[in-house]
Every structure is written in C-alpha cells, then in structure tokens.
Jmol script that loads the backbone (N, CA, C; Angstrom):
load data "model"
ATOM      1  N   MET A   1       5.350 -50.827  -4.965  1.00  0.00           N
ATOM      2  CA  MET A   1       5.462 -49.395  -5.097  1.00  0.00           C
ATOM      3  C   MET A   1       4.453 -48.742  -4.158  1.00  0.00           C
ATOM      4  N   ILE A   2       4.918 -47.729  -3.432  1.00  0.00           N
ATOM      5  CA  ILE A   2       4.058 -47.021  -2.478  1.00  0.00           C
ATOM      6  C   ILE A   2       3.533 -45.762  -3.144  1.00  0.00           C
ATOM      7  N   VAL A   3       2.228 -45.598  -3.113  1.00  0.00           N
ATOM      8  CA  VAL A   3       1.594 -44.414  -3.678  1.00  0.00           C
ATOM      9  C   VAL A   3       1.144 -43.535  -2.518  1.00  0.00           C
ATOM     10  N   LEU A   4       1.622 -42.288  -2.523  1.00  0.00           N
ATOM     11  CA  LEU A   4       1.260 -41.349  -1.460  1.00  0.00           C
ATOM     12  C   LEU A   4       0.231 -40.352  -1.965  1.00  0.00           C
ATOM     13  N   ASP A   5      -0.726 -40.095  -1.125  1.00  0.00           N
ATOM     14  CA  ASP A   5      -1.707 -39.060  -1.407  1.00  0.00           C
ATOM     15  C   ASP A   5      -1.054 -37.703  -1.102  1.00  0.00           C
ATOM     16  N   PRO A   6      -1.222 -36.688  -1.965  1.00  0.00           N
ATOM     17  CA  PRO A   6      -0.585 -35.390  -1.694  1.00  0.00           C
ATOM     18  C   PRO A   6      -0.962 -34.795  -0.342  1.00  0.00           C
ATOM     19  N   SER A   7      -2.149 -35.110   0.167  1.00  0.00           N
ATOM     20  CA  SER A   7      -2.536 -34.584   1.464  1.00  0.00           C
ATOM     21  C   SER A   7      -1.708 -35.197   2.593  1.00  0.00           C
ATOM     22  N   GLN A   8      -1.113 -36.356   2.370  1.00  0.00           N
ATOM     23  CA  GLN A   8      -0.286 -37.007   3.377  1.00  0.00           C
ATOM     24  C   GLN A   8       1.111 -36.408   3.446  1.00  0.00           C
ATOM     25  N   LEU A   9       1.503 -35.649   2.431  1.00  0.00           N
ATOM     26  CA  LEU A   9       2.833 -35.062   2.398  1.00  0.00           C
ATOM     27  C   LEU A   9       2.914 -33.784   3.227  1.00  0.00           C
ATOM     28  N   SER A  10       1.797 -33.215   3.573  1.00  0.00           N
ATOM     29  CA  SER A  10       1.784 -31.969   4.322  1.00  0.00           C
ATOM     30  C   SER A  10       2.112 -32.238   5.790  1.00  0.00           C
ATOM     31  N   ILE A  11       2.969 -31.399   6.342  1.00  0.00           N
ATOM     32  CA  ILE A  11       3.320 -31.525   7.751  1.00  0.00           C
ATOM     33  C   ILE A  11       2.233 -30.905   8.616  1.00  0.00           C
ATOM     34  N   ILE A  12       1.680 -29.785   8.147  1.00  0.00           N
ATOM     35  CA  ILE A  12       0.650 -29.079   8.903  1.00  0.00           C
ATOM     36  C   ILE A  12      -0.713 -29.557   8.415  1.00  0.00           C
ATOM     37  N   PRO A  13      -1.539 -30.063   9.306  1.00  0.00           N
ATOM     38  CA  PRO A  13      -2.865 -30.532   8.872  1.00  0.00           C
ATOM     39  C   PRO A  13      -3.756 -29.344   8.505  1.00  0.00           C
ATOM     40  N   PRO A  14      -4.637 -29.530   7.554  1.00  0.00           N
ATOM     41  CA  PRO A  14      -5.516 -28.420   7.168  1.00  0.00           C
ATOM     42  C   PRO A  14      -6.468 -28.078   8.309  1.00  0.00           C
ATOM     43  N   ILE A  15      -6.489 -26.805   8.695  1.00  0.00           N
ATOM     44  CA  ILE A  15      -7.364 -26.359   9.778  1.00  0.00           C
ATOM     45  C   ILE A  15      -8.683 -25.855   9.207  1.00  0.00           C
ATOM     46  N   LEU A  16      -8.572 -25.006   8.209  1.00  0.00           N
ATOM     47  CA  LEU A  16      -9.774 -24.451   7.600  1.00  0.00           C
ATOM     48  C   LEU A  16     -10.011 -25.118   6.250  1.00  0.00           C
ATOM     49  N   THR A  17     -11.157 -25.685   6.089  1.00  0.00           N
ATOM     50  CA  THR A  17     -11.524 -26.267   4.805  1.00  0.00           C
ATOM     51  C   THR A  17     -12.950 -25.872   4.489  1.00  0.00           C
ATOM     52  N   GLY A  18     -13.259 -25.826   3.251  1.00  0.00           N
ATOM     53  CA  GLY A  18     -14.633 -25.559   2.839  1.00  0.00           C
ATOM     54  C   GLY A  18     -15.022 -24.105   2.998  1.00  0.00           C
ATOM     55  N   LEU A  19     -16.185 -23.874   3.603  1.00  0.00           N
ATOM     56  CA  LEU A  19     -16.763 -22.537   3.718  1.00  0.00           C
ATOM     57  C   LEU A  19     -15.910 -21.577   4.542  1.00  0.00           C
ATOM     58  N   PRO A  20     -15.371 -21.960   5.701  1.00  0.00           N
ATOM     59  CA  PRO A  20     -14.534 -21.000   6.443  1.00  0.00           C
ATOM     60  C   PRO A  20     -13.307 -20.556   5.653  1.00  0.00           C
ATOM     61  N   ASP A  21     -12.712 -21.475   4.921  1.00  0.00           N
ATOM     62  CA  ASP A  21     -11.549 -21.137   4.109  1.00  0.00           C
ATOM     63  C   ASP A  21     -11.930 -20.149   3.013  1.00  0.00           C
ATOM     64  N   THR A  22     -13.064 -20.351   2.389  1.00  0.00           N
ATOM     65  CA  THR A  22     -13.539 -19.457   1.341  1.00  0.00           C
ATOM     66  C   THR A  22     -13.855 -18.073   1.902  1.00  0.00           C
ATOM     67  N   LEU A  23     -14.528 -18.034   3.054  1.00  0.00           N
ATOM     68  CA  LEU A  23     -14.856 -16.744   3.656  1.00  0.00           C
ATOM     69  C   LEU A  23     -13.606 -15.993   4.075  1.00  0.00           C
ATOM     70  N   LEU A  24     -12.638 -16.690   4.652  1.00  0.00           N
ATOM     71  CA  LEU A  24     -11.391 -16.046   5.029  1.00  0.00           C
ATOM     72  C   LEU A  24     -10.657 -15.521   3.802  1.00  0.00           C
ATOM     73  N   GLY A  25     -10.683 -16.274   2.735  1.00  0.00           N
ATOM     74  CA  GLY A  25     -10.065 -15.818   1.493  1.00  0.00           C
ATOM     75  C   GLY A  25     -10.728 -14.565   0.956  1.00  0.00           C
ATOM     76  N   LEU A  26     -12.050 -14.514   1.012  1.00  0.00           N
ATOM     77  CA  LEU A  26     -12.757 -13.316   0.553  1.00  0.00           C
ATOM     78  C   LEU A  26     -12.464 -12.110   1.432  1.00  0.00           C
ATOM     79  N   VAL A  27     -12.410 -12.322   2.752  1.00  0.00           N
ATOM     80  CA  VAL A  27     -12.080 -11.221   3.666  1.00  0.00           C
ATOM     81  C   VAL A  27     -10.680 -10.695   3.378  1.00  0.00           C
ATOM     82  N   LEU A  28      -9.724 -11.576   3.190  1.00  0.00           N
ATOM     83  CA  LEU A  28      -8.360 -11.151   2.880  1.00  0.00           C
ATOM     84  C   LEU A  28      -8.285 -10.441   1.535  1.00  0.00           C
ATOM     85  N   LEU A  29      -9.076 -10.877   0.570  1.00  0.00           N
ATOM     86  CA  LEU A  29      -9.125 -10.210  -0.726  1.00  0.00           C
ATOM     87  C   LEU A  29      -9.657  -8.795  -0.595  1.00  0.00           C
ATOM     88  N   VAL A  30     -10.726  -8.614   0.170  1.00  0.00           N
ATOM     89  CA  VAL A  30     -11.299  -7.281   0.376  1.00  0.00           C
ATOM     90  C   VAL A  30     -10.315  -6.376   1.108  1.00  0.00           C
ATOM     91  N   VAL A  31      -9.656  -6.907   2.141  1.00  0.00           N
ATOM     92  CA  VAL A  31      -8.669  -6.109   2.870  1.00  0.00           C
ATOM     93  C   VAL A  31      -7.519  -5.712   1.945  1.00  0.00           C
ATOM     94  N   GLY A  32      -7.061  -6.613   1.121  1.00  0.00           N
ATOM     95  CA  GLY A  32      -5.989  -6.297   0.169  1.00  0.00           C
ATOM     96  C   GLY A  32      -6.400  -5.225  -0.822  1.00  0.00           C
ATOM     97  N   ILE A  33      -7.610  -5.299  -1.328  1.00  0.00           N
ATOM     98  CA  ILE A  33      -8.093  -4.285  -2.269  1.00  0.00           C
ATOM     99  C   ILE A  33      -8.198  -2.928  -1.581  1.00  0.00           C
ATOM    100  N   LEU A  34      -8.679  -2.900  -0.335  1.00  0.00           N
ATOM    101  CA  LEU A  34      -8.769  -1.641   0.407  1.00  0.00           C
ATOM    102  C   LEU A  34      -7.392  -1.031   0.643  1.00  0.00           C
ATOM    103  N   ILE A  35      -6.417  -1.851   0.959  1.00  0.00           N
ATOM    104  CA  ILE A  35      -5.059  -1.341   1.158  1.00  0.00           C
ATOM    105  C   ILE A  35      -4.511  -0.750  -0.134  1.00  0.00           C
ATOM    106  N   ILE A  36      -4.735  -1.426  -1.249  1.00  0.00           N
ATOM    107  CA  ILE A  36      -4.275  -0.913  -2.540  1.00  0.00           C
ATOM    108  C   ILE A  36      -4.950   0.413  -2.851  1.00  0.00           C
ATOM    109  N   ILE A  37      -6.249   0.529  -2.613  1.00  0.00           N
ATOM    110  CA  ILE A  37      -6.978   1.775  -2.869  1.00  0.00           C
ATOM    111  C   ILE A  37      -6.427   2.901  -2.002  1.00  0.00           C
ATOM    112  N   LEU A  38      -6.155   2.621  -0.728  1.00  0.00           N
ATOM    113  CA  LEU A  38      -5.619   3.653   0.160  1.00  0.00           C
ATOM    114  C   LEU A  38      -4.219   4.101  -0.262  1.00  0.00           C
ATOM    115  N   VAL A  39      -3.392   3.174  -0.696  1.00  0.00           N
ATOM    116  CA  VAL A  39      -2.044   3.537  -1.139  1.00  0.00           C
ATOM    117  C   VAL A  39      -2.107   4.386  -2.403  1.00  0.00           C
ATOM    118  N   VAL A  40      -2.963   4.015  -3.343  1.00  0.00           N
ATOM    119  CA  VAL A  40      -3.104   4.798  -4.575  1.00  0.00           C
ATOM    120  C   VAL A  40      -3.670   6.181  -4.270  1.00  0.00           C
ATOM    121  N   ALA A  41      -4.649   6.258  -3.368  1.00  0.00           N
ATOM    122  CA  ALA A  41      -5.218   7.560  -3.001  1.00  0.00           C
ATOM    123  C   ALA A  41      -4.169   8.443  -2.333  1.00  0.00           C
ATOM    124  N   ALA A  42      -3.358   7.866  -1.470  1.00  0.00           N
ATOM    125  CA  ALA A  42      -2.300   8.646  -0.819  1.00  0.00           C
ATOM    126  C   ALA A  42      -1.280   9.130  -1.842  1.00  0.00           C
ATOM    127  N   ALA A  43      -0.964   8.286  -2.812  1.00  0.00           N
ATOM    128  CA  ALA A  43      -0.012   8.686  -3.848  1.00  0.00           C
ATOM    129  C   ALA A  43      -0.578   9.827  -4.690  1.00  0.00           C
ATOM    130  N   ILE A  44      -1.865   9.781  -4.991  1.00  0.00           N
ATOM    131  CA  ILE A  44      -2.486  10.850  -5.779  1.00  0.00           C
ATOM    132  C   ILE A  44      -2.515  12.149  -4.989  1.00  0.00           C
ATOM    133  N   VAL A  45      -2.813  12.054  -3.689  1.00  0.00           N
ATOM    134  CA  VAL A  45      -2.870  13.263  -2.859  1.00  0.00           C
ATOM    135  C   VAL A  45      -1.481  13.873  -2.716  1.00  0.00           C
ATOM    136  N   LEU A  46      -0.455  13.054  -2.600  1.00  0.00           N
ATOM    137  CA  LEU A  46       0.906  13.560  -2.413  1.00  0.00           C
ATOM    138  C   LEU A  46       1.627  13.866  -3.723  1.00  0.00           C
ATOM    139  N   LEU A  47       1.001  13.633  -4.850  1.00  0.00           N
ATOM    140  CA  LEU A  47       1.660  13.833  -6.136  1.00  0.00           C
ATOM    141  C   LEU A  47       2.176  15.259  -6.339  1.00  0.00           C
ATOM    142  N   PRO A  48       1.407  16.312  -6.034  1.00  0.00           N
ATOM    143  CA  PRO A  48       1.965  17.664  -6.206  1.00  0.00           C
ATOM    144  C   PRO A  48       3.198  17.914  -5.335  1.00  0.00           C
ATOM    145  N   ALA A  49       3.185  17.405  -4.101  1.00  0.00           N
ATOM    146  CA  ALA A  49       4.336  17.588  -3.220  1.00  0.00           C
ATOM    147  C   ALA A  49       5.553  16.822  -3.746  1.00  0.00           C
ATOM    148  N   VAL A  50       5.316  15.644  -4.298  1.00  0.00           N
ATOM    149  CA  VAL A  50       6.413  14.862  -4.870  1.00  0.00           C
ATOM    150  C   VAL A  50       7.011  15.586  -6.071  1.00  0.00           C
ATOM    151  N   ILE A  51       6.165  16.150  -6.914  1.00  0.00           N
ATOM    152  CA  ILE A  51       6.654  16.867  -8.097  1.00  0.00           C
ATOM    153  C   ILE A  51       7.481  18.074  -7.678  1.00  0.00           C
ATOM    154  N   VAL A  52       6.979  18.851  -6.706  1.00  0.00           N
ATOM    155  CA  VAL A  52       7.724  20.031  -6.246  1.00  0.00           C
ATOM    156  C   VAL A  52       9.043  19.610  -5.620  1.00  0.00           C
ATOM    157  N   GLY A  53       9.012  18.565  -4.796  1.00  0.00           N
ATOM    158  CA  GLY A  53      10.249  18.081  -4.192  1.00  0.00           C
ATOM    159  C   GLY A  53      11.255  17.629  -5.235  1.00  0.00           C
ATOM    160  N   ALA A  54      10.791  16.938  -6.268  1.00  0.00           N
ATOM    161  CA  ALA A  54      11.684  16.473  -7.332  1.00  0.00           C
ATOM    162  C   ALA A  54      12.283  17.644  -8.108  1.00  0.00           C
ATOM    163  N   VAL A  55      11.467  18.648  -8.399  1.00  0.00           N
ATOM    164  CA  VAL A  55      11.966  19.830  -9.124  1.00  0.00           C
ATOM    165  C   VAL A  55      13.021  20.554  -8.293  1.00  0.00           C
ATOM    166  N   VAL A  56      12.743  20.738  -7.003  1.00  0.00           N
ATOM    167  CA  VAL A  56      13.719  21.413  -6.133  1.00  0.00           C
ATOM    168  C   VAL A  56      14.999  20.597  -6.038  1.00  0.00           C
ATOM    169  N   TRP A  57      14.873  19.274  -5.962  1.00  0.00           N
ATOM    170  CA  TRP A  57      16.061  18.442  -5.888  1.00  0.00           C
ATOM    171  C   TRP A  57      16.896  18.526  -7.167  1.00  0.00           C
ATOM    172  N   PHE A  58      16.230  18.502  -8.330  1.00  0.00           N
ATOM    173  CA  PHE A  58      16.968  18.595  -9.589  1.00  0.00           C
ATOM    174  C   PHE A  58      17.632  19.957  -9.745  1.00  0.00           C
ATOM    175  N   LEU A  59      16.969  21.032  -9.292  1.00  0.00           N
ATOM    176  CA  LEU A  59      17.537  22.367  -9.447  1.00  0.00           C
ATOM    177  C   LEU A  59      18.644  22.653  -8.435  1.00  0.00           C
ATOM    178  N   SER A  60      18.467  22.203  -7.190  1.00  0.00           N
ATOM    179  CA  SER A  60      19.441  22.550  -6.155  1.00  0.00           C
ATOM    180  C   SER A  60      20.425  21.423  -5.857  1.00  0.00           C
ATOM    181  N   GLY A  61      20.019  20.191  -6.076  1.00  0.00           N
ATOM    182  CA  GLY A  61      20.866  19.056  -5.745  1.00  0.00           C
ATOM    183  C   GLY A  61      20.877  18.740  -4.259  1.00  0.00           C
ATOM    184  N   SER A  62      20.044  19.426  -3.477  1.00  0.00           N
ATOM    185  CA  SER A  62      20.019  19.237  -2.029  1.00  0.00           C
ATOM    186  C   SER A  62      18.769  18.464  -1.616  1.00  0.00           C
ATOM    187  N   LEU A  63      18.986  17.356  -0.912  1.00  0.00           N
ATOM    188  CA  LEU A  63      17.848  16.595  -0.406  1.00  0.00           C
ATOM    189  C   LEU A  63      17.168  17.332   0.744  1.00  0.00           C
ATOM    190  N   LEU A  64      17.923  18.154   1.475  1.00  0.00           N
ATOM    191  CA  LEU A  64      17.339  18.935   2.559  1.00  0.00           C
ATOM    192  C   LEU A  64      16.310  19.919   2.009  1.00  0.00           C
ATOM    193  N   TYR A  65      16.699  20.671   0.988  1.00  0.00           N
ATOM    194  CA  TYR A  65      15.761  21.628   0.387  1.00  0.00           C
ATOM    195  C   TYR A  65      14.575  20.911  -0.252  1.00  0.00           C
ATOM    196  N   ALA A  66      14.823  19.783  -0.872  1.00  0.00           N
ATOM    197  CA  ALA A  66      13.743  19.027  -1.489  1.00  0.00           C
ATOM    198  C   ALA A  66      12.773  18.517  -0.426  1.00  0.00           C
ATOM    199  N   GLY A  67      13.298  18.032   0.693  1.00  0.00           N
ATOM    200  CA  GLY A  67      12.438  17.572   1.781  1.00  0.00           C
ATOM    201  C   GLY A  67      11.619  18.684   2.381  1.00  0.00           C
ATOM    202  N   ILE A  68      12.250  19.854   2.572  1.00  0.00           N
ATOM    203  CA  ILE A  68      11.524  21.014   3.108  1.00  0.00           C
ATOM    204  C   ILE A  68      10.422  21.438   2.148  1.00  0.00           C
ATOM    205  N   ALA A  69      10.732  21.491   0.859  1.00  0.00           N
ATOM    206  CA  ALA A  69       9.727  21.869  -0.137  1.00  0.00           C
ATOM    207  C   ALA A  69       8.583  20.856  -0.163  1.00  0.00           C
ATOM    208  N   PHE A  70       8.927  19.566  -0.085  1.00  0.00           N
ATOM    209  CA  PHE A  70       7.904  18.518  -0.058  1.00  0.00           C
ATOM    210  C   PHE A  70       6.981  18.705   1.134  1.00  0.00           C
ATOM    211  N   LEU A  71       7.551  18.922   2.318  1.00  0.00           N
ATOM    212  CA  LEU A  71       6.735  19.075   3.524  1.00  0.00           C
ATOM    213  C   LEU A  71       5.856  20.315   3.459  1.00  0.00           C
ATOM    214  N   ILE A  72       6.397  21.412   2.962  1.00  0.00           N
ATOM    215  CA  ILE A  72       5.604  22.648   2.873  1.00  0.00           C
ATOM    216  C   ILE A  72       4.416  22.446   1.930  1.00  0.00           C
ATOM    217  N   VAL A  73       4.664  21.886   0.757  1.00  0.00           N
ATOM    218  CA  VAL A  73       3.577  21.675  -0.201  1.00  0.00           C
ATOM    219  C   VAL A  73       2.580  20.649   0.333  1.00  0.00           C
ATOM    220  N   ALA A  74       3.052  19.604   1.000  1.00  0.00           N
ATOM    221  CA  ALA A  74       2.147  18.593   1.546  1.00  0.00           C
ATOM    222  C   ALA A  74       1.249  19.197   2.619  1.00  0.00           C
ATOM    223  N   VAL A  75       1.801  20.040   3.472  1.00  0.00           N
ATOM    224  CA  VAL A  75       0.995  20.683   4.518  1.00  0.00           C
ATOM    225  C   VAL A  75      -0.015  21.643   3.904  1.00  0.00           C
ATOM    226  N   ILE A  76       0.424  22.453   2.947  1.00  0.00           N
ATOM    227  CA  ILE A  76      -0.501  23.384   2.279  1.00  0.00           C
ATOM    228  C   ILE A  76      -1.616  22.600   1.588  1.00  0.00           C
ATOM    229  N   TRP A  77      -1.268  21.523   0.918  1.00  0.00           N
ATOM    230  CA  TRP A  77      -2.259  20.701   0.200  1.00  0.00           C
ATOM    231  C   TRP A  77      -3.234  20.065   1.180  1.00  0.00           C
ATOM    232  N   ALA A  78      -2.734  19.577   2.339  1.00  0.00           N
ATOM    233  CA  ALA A  78      -3.603  18.958   3.339  1.00  0.00           C
ATOM    234  C   ALA A  78      -4.561  19.998   3.939  1.00  0.00           C
ATOM    235  N   VAL A  79      -4.064  21.198   4.182  1.00  0.00           N
ATOM    236  CA  VAL A  79      -4.925  22.255   4.723  1.00  0.00           C
ATOM    237  C   VAL A  79      -5.972  22.652   3.682  1.00  0.00           C
ATOM    238  N   ALA A  80      -5.573  22.740   2.433  1.00  0.00           N
ATOM    239  CA  ALA A  80      -6.514  23.128   1.366  1.00  0.00           C
ATOM    240  C   ALA A  80      -7.589  22.053   1.197  1.00  0.00           C
ATOM    241  N   ILE A  81      -7.228  20.797   1.273  1.00  0.00           N
ATOM    242  CA  ILE A  81      -8.214  19.719   1.142  1.00  0.00           C
ATOM    243  C   ILE A  81      -9.104  19.676   2.383  1.00  0.00           C
ATOM    244  N   GLY A  82      -8.524  19.939   3.550  1.00  0.00           N
ATOM    245  CA  GLY A  82      -9.286  19.895   4.790  1.00  0.00           C
ATOM    246  C   GLY A  82     -10.325  20.979   4.903  1.00  0.00           C
ATOM    247  N   ASP A  83     -10.147  22.090   4.189  1.00  0.00           N
ATOM    248  CA  ASP A  83     -11.097  23.195   4.236  1.00  0.00           C
ATOM    249  C   ASP A  83     -12.361  22.903   3.437  1.00  0.00           C
ATOM    250  N   ASP A  84     -12.301  21.961   2.511  1.00  0.00           N
ATOM    251  CA  ASP A  84     -13.480  21.665   1.674  1.00  0.00           C
ATOM    252  C   ASP A  84     -14.562  21.025   2.418  1.00  0.00           C
TER     253      ASP A  84
END
end "model"
wireframe off; spacefill off
backbone 0.3
color backbone group
C-alpha cells in the first residue's frame, strides 16, 4: 500500500511559508476590513438619496424620475458634507 503525504498531492509548490505567509495574510485581512468599512460608510452617506429615490420610484413608477431624484439628493448631500 502506498501512503501519500498531502503535501505531495499539490500541483503548485508552496511559495510562501511561515512568516511571509502570515504577514501577507495579515495585510490582506487589513485591506479587506478597510474595504468593508469604506463600503459601509458609502452606504450610510448615500442612504438619504436611496430613500428619496425609492419613495419617488414607488410614487411615480418611473426609474428616470427616481434616478434624477437620487442624483439631486446625493449632490446636495455631498455639497452639505463638503462645507463642514
């Protein structure tokens, strides 16, 4: 009976092992957390524009009017935040 080591089953040899692998993993973790924070912050900033766009869409049934309302509120909100 032939016993194979799991490391022998891999086609691609391990390039990073030990400390470099750990550091790369930590860097990727930090980058992932930063991306999540930025996406959540953008969603919070755009929330009023999304609500207005949704209300206009439900009342009018027009995606054009909803998009215009979204853009107007988003621009007003960005200008108001930029003035602070």
